[in-house]
N, C-alpha and C positions, 0 to 999 in steps of 0.2 A: 521486905522480901527473904525470904530464910535461903541459907546454903545450897540446898537442892533445887528451889526456883532457878537462883541464879546461873547454878550449873549449867540447868537444861535450857536456859535462855542463852547461857554462853554458846552451849553445843550447838543448838540451833541455828545462830547467827555464823559459827563458824562453818557448818555445813551447806548454810545457804550460798557464803562465801567461794565455798569450794563448787557448789553445783552449779554457779553463776560464772565460772570460768568458761570462756569460750570453748567449743568443742575440738578446735585446731589444737590450741594449748593443752587440754587435758590429752589427746591423742600424743602429742608429743613429749609432755611430761612422764604421762605413762611409760611411754616407749623408751625414753632416757632413763627411767628409774628401774625399769626392767633391765635394761641392758647394763647398767651400773651394777645392778645386784649380780647379775649372773656372771658379769665380768670378775666382780670382786672375789665371789666364791671360787670361779674357775682359776681364778690368778693365785687364789690361798692354797687350793688343794694341788697346782702345778709346784708352785715352791714347795709344798709339805713334801711331795712326793719326790721332787728332785731333791731336795737337802736330806732326804733320808738315801737316795740311793748314791748321791755325791759323796756324804759322810761314808757311807759302807765302803765303797772305792777307796776314796783316802785312807781309810783304816787298814783296808786290805794293802794299798800300796805302800804306807809306812811300816805295816810289819815286814812286808818282802824286803823293803829297803833295809830294814835292821837285820833281819837273816841274813841278805846279801852281803853286808858290810862285815858281817861277825865271819862268815866265810873269807873274806877277803883279807881281813887282817889278824888271821887266825896265826900264818906263820911268823908275823912280825910281832904281833903281841907274845907268842912263847919264847922269840929272841930277844924280848925287850926292843924291837927295834923302832923306837919311836919316830925316826925321821919318815920311816915308811908309813907308819899308823898317819902321820900328819898330813902326808902327800895326800894318800889315799882319802881322809877326810874334805880336804881342800878341793881336792877334784870332785868329790860329790856335792860338796856345798855350791860350787859355781855350775854344777850340771843341774842343781836342785834349787831354784830362789826360794820355794817355799821352806825349804830347810833352816829351820831356825836356829839349830844348836844340836851336837853331837858329843856325846861324853863316853870314854873308853875307860873301864877300868881293869886293874889286873886281878889276880886270882884273890889278893888280899884285900880287893876293894880300895885300893889306891887309885884315882884318878892320873893315867897316862897321859892322856890325850884329850883335848875339848876345842872346839869351835869358837868357844867365846874369846872375844880379845883380851879380857881381863881374867878376874877370876869367876868360878861358877856362881852366880847370884844365888844369896843366900835363901835358904831355904826352900830352892828346887829341888836339891837332893832327897829332902823330907817328904816331898810330894811324890816322889818317883817310888816305884814299891821296889821293896829290899830283896825279893826273890825273882826270879822270872823261871818260867816253863819252858822244856827246852824245844818246844814250837813256836816260843816268843810271846810277849805278853802286851797288849796294848793298853791304855790308859789314857784316857780324855782330861786334860785339864781344862777347867773354865778360868779365863781372865779378863782383866779390864778391854782388852784389844781383841779378845773371842776365843775360841777355842783351840787347844793345842793337842794335835794326836801323837800323844808319845808310846814310842815301842820300845822295848826292851828284849835283846837276845843274847843267850849263852855262848860263850866260845868254849869248846870242849867240854860240854854240861856244866859249864861254870867253873870249871878247874883253873882255866886259863884267865877266866875273867867274863866280862860280860861289856856291852855296847848298848846306849841309850840314843834315840836321837827324838827330835820333836819336831812336826810337821805343821803348820800355820793353815788354818782354814781359810786363808784368802783366795786361795783359787776356788773355794765353793762359795765365797760369798761373791765373787766377780761374775761365777755363772750364774748363779741367780739374780745377780743386777742384768746382765745380759738378757737372761730369761724373762725377767721382769718388764724390760723396758721392750720387749719384744710382742710380748703379751700385750702391754699397755697402748704399745703402737695398733696392733690388730685391733685391740678392743674400740680405740679411738676410731680407726678405720671404720669398724663395724657401726658403731654411734653416727658417724656422720653418713654410711650409706642408710643406716636404718630411718633416722629422722628425715633426710631425705625422702626418702621412700614415704615415711608417714606424713610429710608435708603434702608430697603429691597425691598421697590418698585422701586427705583430710580436704585439699583443694576440689578435689572432684566429688567427694561428699557433702560440701559446703556450699557448691554452687547449685545444684538444684535445691537444695532447702532454703538459700537466701530467695532463688527465685521463687519457692513457696511462700516464703515470709513475705515478698513483696507483693504477688497475687494476693494474698490473704489481707493485707494492710488496705490493697485497692478495693477488694470487696465488701472490705468493713467500712472504707469510705463511700460506699454506695455504688461503686464503678461496678456493677456486675456482670460487665461483658470483659474482664480482666481474666486470663487464663495463665496457667502456667507452663512453662516450657518442660517437655517429655524430652529430656537428653539419654536415657536408656530405658532398658528393659526389664532392671531389678526393681527389688522391693521400694525404692525412691522413686522410680519410673512409674509403678502402678500407684505408688501413692498421689503422684502429680495427675494420673489418669483419673483417679477415683476424686480427687479434688477438680478436676476441670468437669466433670460428671455433676458434681455437687453444684460446682459454681452455673452449669447450663439449666441443673433444675431449680435453683434459686430464681435465676433471670426468667425462666419460663412460668414460674410461681409470681414472681411481679408481676408479669404481663399479666397474668390471669386475674391477678388482684386489682390492677389497675384497669382492665376492663370489667370487672365485676365493681367495681366501685363507681366505675364509671354509669353501668347500667343501672346501680342502686340509685346514683344521684339522679338520673333521669325518671328513672320509676317515683323516687320521692315526687319529683315535680309532675309527673304525670298524675300521682295521686291527687297532689294539691290542686292541679289544674281540673281534676276528675270530681273531686269535691264542689269545687265551684262550679262546673259545668251542671253538675248535680242539682245542685241548689238553684242556679238560674233556670235548669228545666223544671224544677217541682215549682218554683216561683211562676214560672209563665205556666203551667199547666193550672195551678190552682187560680191564676190570674183570668186565663182564657177559659179552661173548663168549668171548673167550679164557679168561679165568679161570674161569666157569663149564665150559666144554669141557674145560679140564684137570682141573678138579674131578671132572667126569663120568669122563672118562679114568682118573682115579685111582681111582676106585670100582670102574669095571668091572675093572681090571687086578687090584684088591685081592680082588675078587669072582670072578674067574676060576677059582680051584681050587673052588668050590663048584657051579659053575654044571652040572657033570657032560655030559649029552650034549647041552646047550643051547651048548656052548663055541665051534662052529662059528658059530652065528646072532649069538651076540655078538660073535664077532671081526669077523665082517662089519661090524656096526653100530659097532664101534669105528674099523673102518678107512675107514667112509664118514664118522664124525663128524671124524676126524683129516683127511681131505682136506678137509671143508668148512672147518676151523679154518685149512689153509692158504691155501684160495683167498681167505678173508677178510682174512688177514694181508697176503697179496699184494695184495689190491684198497686195503686201506688204505695200504700202503707206494706204491702207485701214484700215488693222489691227492694224498699228499703231495709227492713227487717222484719224477718217473719215470726209471729209471736208465737208459733207451733213449735219454732227451735227451742224456745226458752221452755215452755210448757212441757212438752212431751218428748223432745229429744230429737237427735238427728234422723234416724228411722222414719218418724213421721212426718218431719220437715222436707227428707228427701223424695218420700213417695207424693207428698203433694205437689212438691216443684216440679216433678217428673211428669205428673197428670197435666197441671197447667201449662208447661211448655209444651207437651203432646199435642194438647188441645189448641193451644194458639199456632203453633208450626205446623200442625198436619202430618207431623211425623211419628210414626209407630215407635213410641219407647218403654221400654220395659224395664221395672226396677224388682232388684231382688235383693233381700239380706241374707247372707251366710252366716252362721245356720241360724233358721228361725226361731222364733222362742222369745221367751223373757230373759234378757240379757242385762247388764247392770249397766248404765249410761257411762258414756265418756266423759270424761274431762270436758267442761265448758270449753275452753279455748281449742282443743281438738276439733270438738263438734261444729264450730263456726269456721276453721280452717279447710275442714273438708267439705261443709257446705258451700262455702265460696270458691272452692275448687271446681266443685261440681257445678256451681251457677257458671262461672266462667267456660267451663269445657262446654258444659250446654249451650250457653250463649254463641261459642265458635262452631259449635255444631250445625245450630240454626242458620247461622250466617254466610258460613264458606262451604261446608261439607257436601250441600245438595242429595244429602244421605235420604233413605226411606226407612229404613228401622235404625235403632239404636239401642243401646241397653246401659243400664248404670247398676252396678253390682257393688253391695257393702259387705266386705269379708273382716270376721270379728275370729280374732283368736288370742288365746291368752299374753300370747308375746307382742302382737302386733295388730292393726287395723290397716286394712287396703280397701281403697276406693278405686275402682274401675269404669271408665267411659268408654264404650265403642260404639263406632259407628261404622255402615257400609258405604260410605260417600265416597267423592274422589281421592281425600288426601291430598298428599303435598310432600314434597322433598325438603326435608330436615334440614341438610346441609345447605339449601339455598337460602332458608328462612335465618338459619344463623348467622350466614353471611352478610345479611342487610345490616348486622349490627344490632345493637339493643333498641333501636328506634321500631326497629321488625318484629322485636320479640318480646315487647313489654307485657303481653298477657301472659305468653309461657313464661316471662322470668318473674311476674307477679305470684305465679302458681308454684314457681319453684322457692321462691323466698319464702312464702307462706310455709311450706312445708320445711324447709330448713329451720323455720321457728321453733321446731319440736324433734329436731334431729332425724327428721324424715329423709324419703329420698323422692324423687317424681320422675318416672320415667316415659317418654312420649315416643312412639313406634307408629310411623306412616310411610306410606308409599304412594306416589301417583296410582291410581286407581284399585288400591287395596285397602282404603280407609285409613281409621287413625284410632290407636288404642290411648289413653291416658291412664296410668297405673300410679297412685299417691301412696306411699308406703311410710306409716308411722309406727314406731315401736312405743310400746305401752312398759 
């Protein structure tokens, strides 16, 4: 594995781990991090601004103090009254604890007074400016213990001497320390309040989400009656409502599937039983009708020599029985599988079947192909499906409708084929038929199932006293 692949894999693993952290901890972590960054930036900005402001104030105070002392020791410095100078310096030192040192020099540059207990530290005078302006000079000395603000003021324009004093930045540090503690306390309080609010908010958000997860797991386990609790009208509440609608649709679809599956099972059993009944009926008809007829024919043939003058009459009866037998055999074969459907197509088969049903039932039934003319044949499976639907519809029509007129229309178009079977019979209540369950609608269900084999649709419109319309539509 190359370095890039290892790095990519490592990055994906880290991203997965980060995204897998619970939402509550994500919110708390992000909120705490934002508060920490904002507080740190704010603290640094406040400290920087306060340090500049306090440093400027201390510098001005130090320079003003040096100027003030230069005026106070002016007379004593001219008269070389060192006792007075020392008293003034001592009172000033006691009044200003931050005053580190004071050095007074005469006009010749000799030190005449100082606040150091011993001698002036070596090198200190080298760090101080050799000259000073009439308005005073300020110098900031950097030491290991901090900054020293050194102010130099001249006495009588430097003719009588000058005074130098150094102020520690301890007050600045103490002030900055106090400000830092105050900001940190305020920041900590804000973080506690913010995290408490974030914890409260995440609990509000997580509770409905957990309810959704529990409901989803229940539905995943097959308990479609589970519902999510709707606790609010916000987006999460809308999500819970949408979830509940989805669960209701799933439960309704499952009931429909179970009902359809039960109907399908009954249909399969009905088809099997119907096939067996059909075999029994064919066997019985062959035995009773064809067998008896053949037996009678055999008896007639064997006794023909003894008939004498009645031979002609018996021959005519024999011919009539043979013709009747041929007609019954032909009708049985037609009902099982019309050969004309295979040889000439759906149009010819429907036309012939409509004529036969109309002749036997006495109902005037019209057949029409729209548009007429030479059109290509349909797929063999579609022809069989439409023929069986028409056969079932006409069977129901002759048995139950009590109609006087009916029509069968086959409509062809490039996109679909439509079969219409209409009658002016007594009709029926479709809702009552459906309420009987699958056992009461097996014929209708059989037609629907046949239509669905080719992604078609079967519509049945009927009402008491208003006839019945069966419409089968199959897309091409």
